C-alpha positions as CSV (number, residue, x, y, z in Angstrom):
1,X,-18.2,6.4,32.6
2,X,-18.2,5.8,28.8
3,X,-14.9,4.6,27.3
4,X,-12.9,7.1,25.3
5,X,-12.9,6.4,21.6
6,X,-9.4,5.3,20.4
7,X,-7.4,7.8,18.3
8,X,-7.2,5.2,15.5
9,X,-8.2,1.5,15.2
10,X,-6.3,-0.7,17.6
11,X,-4.5,-3.9,16.4
12,X,-4.9,-6.9,18.7
13,X,-1.7,-8.9,18.2
14,X,-3.4,-12.2,19.4
15,X,-5.6,-11.9,16.3
16,X,-3.4,-10.2,13.9
17,X,-0.3,-12.4,14.2
18,X,-2.1,-15.7,13.5
19,X,-3.9,-14.1,10.6
20,X,-0.6,-12.9,9.0
21,X,0.8,-16.4,9.5
22,X,-2.1,-18.0,7.7
23,X,-1.9,-15.5,4.9
24,X,1.8,-16.1,4.5
25,X,1.4,-19.9,4.5
26,X,-1.3,-19.7,1.8
27,X,0.6,-17.2,-0.3
28,X,3.8,-19.2,-0.2
29,X,1.9,-22.4,-1.0
30,X,0.2,-20.9,-4.0
31,X,2.6,-18.4,-5.4
32,X,6.3,-17.6,-5.7
33,X,6.8,-14.2,-4.0
34,X,10.0,-12.3,-5.0
35,X,10.9,-9.4,-2.8
36,X,13.4,-6.5,-3.1
37,X,14.2,-3.4,-1.1
38,X,12.9,-4.4,2.3
39,X,16.0,-2.7,3.8
40,X,14.6,0.7,2.8
41,X,11.7,0.4,5.2
42,X,12.5,2.3,8.4
43,X,12.3,0.0,11.4
44,X,10.5,2.7,13.5
45,X,9.0,6.1,13.3
46,X,6.1,7.5,11.2
47,X,6.0,6.3,7.7
48,X,3.6,6.3,4.7
49,X,3.8,3.1,2.6
50,X,2.5,4.3,-0.8
51,X,1.5,1.5,-3.2
52,X,0.1,0.8,-6.6
53,X,-3.1,-1.3,-6.8
54,X,-3.6,-4.0,-9.5
55,X,-5.6,-6.6,-7.7
56,X,-7.4,-7.5,-4.4
57,X,-4.4,-9.7,-3.5
58,X,-1.9,-6.8,-3.5
59,X,-2.7,-6.0,0.1
60,X,-1.9,-9.5,1.4
61,X,1.4,-9.5,-0.5
62,X,2.4,-6.2,1.2
63,X,1.2,-7.5,4.6
64,X,3.5,-10.5,4.5
65,X,6.5,-8.7,2.9
66,X,6.6,-5.4,4.8
67,X,9.2,-5.6,7.5
68,X,7.0,-3.8,10.0
69,X,3.3,-3.7,10.8
70,X,1.3,-1.2,8.8
71,X,-2.3,-0.1,9.1
72,X,-4.0,0.7,5.8
73,X,-6.6,3.2,4.5
74,X,-9.5,1.0,3.2
75,X,-12.6,2.1,1.3
76,X,-15.7,2.4,3.5
77,X,-17.5,0.1,1.0
78,X,-15.6,-2.8,2.6
79,X,-16.7,-2.1,6.2
80,X,-19.7,-4.5,5.9
81,X,-18.2,-6.9,3.4
82,X,-18.7,-10.5,4.6
83,X,-15.1,-11.6,3.7
84,X,-12.9,-8.5,3.7
85,X,-14.4,-6.6,6.6
86,X,-13.2,-9.0,9.4
87,X,-9.7,-9.2,7.8
88,X,-9.4,-5.4,7.5
89,X,-10.7,-4.8,11.0
90,X,-8.2,-7.3,12.5
91,X,-5.4,-5.5,10.5
92,X,-6.4,-2.2,12.1
93,X,-7.5,-0.6,8.9
94,X,-8.9,2.9,8.8
95,X,-12.1,3.0,6.7
96,X,-12.4,6.1,4.6
97,X,-15.2,7.4,2.4
98,X,-13.3,8.2,-0.8
99,X,-16.2,10.2,-2.3
100,X,-15.7,13.1,0.2
101,X,-13.3,14.7,2.6
102,X,-13.6,12.2,5.4
103,X,-12.3,14.2,8.3
104,X,-12.7,11.4,10.9
105,X,-10.5,9.1,8.8
106,X,-7.9,11.8,8.1
107,X,-7.7,12.6,11.8
108,X,-7.1,8.9,12.6
109,X,-4.4,8.8,9.9
110,X,-2.6,11.8,11.4
111,X,-2.9,10.4,14.9
112,X,-1.4,7.1,13.7
113,X,1.6,8.9,12.2
114,X,1.9,11.2,15.2
115,X,2.4,8.1,17.3
116,X,5.2,6.9,15.1
117,X,3.3,4.1,13.3
118,X,3.1,3.1,9.7
119,X,0.2,3.9,7.4
120,X,-0.3,2.1,4.0
121,X,-2.1,3.9,1.2
122,X,-3.0,2.7,-2.3
123,X,-2.6,6.1,-4.0
124,X,-4.9,5.4,-7.0
125,X,-7.8,4.9,-4.6
126,X,-9.1,1.8,-6.2
127,X,-7.9,-1.2,-8.3
128,X,-6.6,-0.5,-11.8
129,X,-9.0,-1.3,-14.6
130,X,-6.3,-1.3,-17.2
131,X,-3.6,-3.4,-15.6
132,X,-1.3,-0.4,-15.3
133,X,-1.0,2.8,-13.2
134,X,-4.0,5.1,-13.3
135,X,-4.2,8.7,-12.0
136,X,-3.1,9.1,-8.5
137,X,-5.4,10.8,-5.9
138,X,-4.2,13.8,-4.0
139,X,-5.0,12.4,-0.5
140,X,-1.7,10.7,-0.1
141,X,0.2,14.0,-0.9
142,X,-2.1,15.8,1.5
143,X,-1.4,13.5,4.4
144,X,2.4,13.4,3.6
145,X,2.8,17.2,3.4
146,X,0.7,17.9,6.5
147,X,2.3,15.2,8.6
148,X,5.9,15.5,7.4
149,X,6.1,11.7,7.4
150,X,8.4,10.0,4.9
151,X,7.0,8.2,1.9
152,X,8.2,4.7,1.2
153,X,7.1,3.5,-2.3
154,X,6.2,-0.1,-2.9
155,X,5.1,-1.7,-6.1
156,X,3.4,-5.1,-6.6
157,X,2.8,-6.9,-9.8
158,X,2.0,-10.4,-10.9
159,X,-1.0,-10.6,-8.6
160,X,-3.3,-10.5,-11.6
161,X,-1.9,-13.9,-12.6
162,X,-2.5,-15.7,-9.3
163,X,-6.1,-16.9,-9.9
164,X,-5.5,-17.9,-13.6
165,X,-2.4,-19.9,-12.5
166,X,-4.4,-21.6,-9.7
167,X,-6.9,-22.8,-12.2
168,X,-4.0,-24.5,-14.1
169,X,-2.6,-25.9,-10.8
170,X,0.5,-23.6,-11.2
171,X,2.1,-21.1,-8.9
172,X,2.3,-17.5,-10.2
173,X,5.4,-15.4,-9.8
174,X,4.5,-12.2,-7.8
175,X,6.9,-9.3,-7.2
176,X,7.1,-6.8,-4.4
177,X,9.7,-4.0,-4.7
178,X,10.3,-1.4,-2.0
179,X,12.0,1.8,-2.8
180,X,14.0,4.4,-0.9
181,X,12.1,6.8,1.5
182,X,11.6,10.3,0.3
183,X,9.9,13.4,1.6
184,X,7.5,15.9,0.2
185,X,7.7,19.6,1.3
186,X,6.1,20.0,4.7
187,X,3.2,22.5,4.9
188,X,-0.2,23.5,3.6
189,X,-0.7,23.4,-0.1
190,X,-3.4,24.2,-2.6
191,X,-5.0,21.5,-4.8
192,X,-2.8,22.4,-7.8
193,X,0.3,22.0,-5.7
194,X,-0.9,18.7,-4.2
195,X,-1.5,17.5,-7.8
196,X,2.2,18.2,-8.6
197,X,3.3,16.4,-5.5
198,X,1.0,13.5,-6.5
199,X,2.7,13.4,-9.9
200,X,6.0,13.1,-8.2
201,X,4.8,10.1,-6.2
202,X,3.3,8.4,-9.3
203,X,6.5,8.9,-11.3
204,X,8.5,7.3,-8.5
205,X,6.2,4.3,-8.6
206,X,6.3,4.1,-12.4
207,X,10.1,4.0,-12.5
208,X,10.0,1.0,-10.1
209,X,7.6,-1.0,-12.3
210,X,8.2,-2.9,-15.6
211,X,7.1,-0.8,-18.6
212,X,3.9,-2.8,-19.2
213,X,2.6,-1.9,-15.7
214,X,3.2,1.9,-16.0
215,X,-0.2,2.7,-17.5
216,X,-0.8,6.4,-18.1
217,X,2.8,7.0,-16.9
218,X,4.2,4.7,-19.5
219,X,6.4,7.5,-21.0
220,X,8.4,7.4,-17.8
221,X,11.9,6.1,-18.6
222,X,14.8,4.9,-16.5
223,X,18.3,3.8,-17.2
224,X,17.7,0.2,-16.5
225,X,14.1,-0.8,-17.5
226,X,12.9,-3.5,-15.1
227,X,12.0,-6.9,-16.7
228,X,12.4,-9.9,-14.3
229,X,14.8,-8.7,-11.6
230,X,16.9,-10.8,-9.3
231,X,15.2,-10.8,-5.9
232,X,15.1,-12.7,-2.7
233,X,12.1,-15.1,-2.4
234,X,9.7,-14.9,0.5
235,X,10.5,-13.5,3.9
């Protein structure tokens, strides 16, 4: 009798835990990671961790600073990548074709949340080409409004400085800031409404970033513009 296909990719702890430990060791050796707001991440229950995306190294920073295990949406282009594919598969990533409505990937994402697990999404869909926020995609808002799961914002910056710093035998300062969970209205919405919800998410991320990383949302203002905040280091 053929085995039933799992509802979403399964994480094998005996592979995932050593991988995270190795990533944490390398990151802490080669960078100074400053973390804030980890207490805002719910310890259990469904959750969408929504992030900005400056660099390939953003995901490892989130992986070692998030207080709970998350499974990410990853572009299908990485499914056969010689370096990233094994790491993403060990991490239980859901591969999604971003050029179309990928119903299989969306079903897996909803199943994951239905089982009370955490899903991580880079809302811009790809790395920023400008060093700041670019336009958010509506997929995150679609999943949040259909599932009713809370959104937990996280912003990472400084990762773009890691490789240049390595070349000078220096450690770059990298920042990961988690924000308070919030909800979008639960239900079915048209594209125009999802775009408004996406704008809400992007403005939330922008307010958590230093001004120079806000990109097309640079007009966003807050009462205390973030420069180099006081944060706990490491985990």
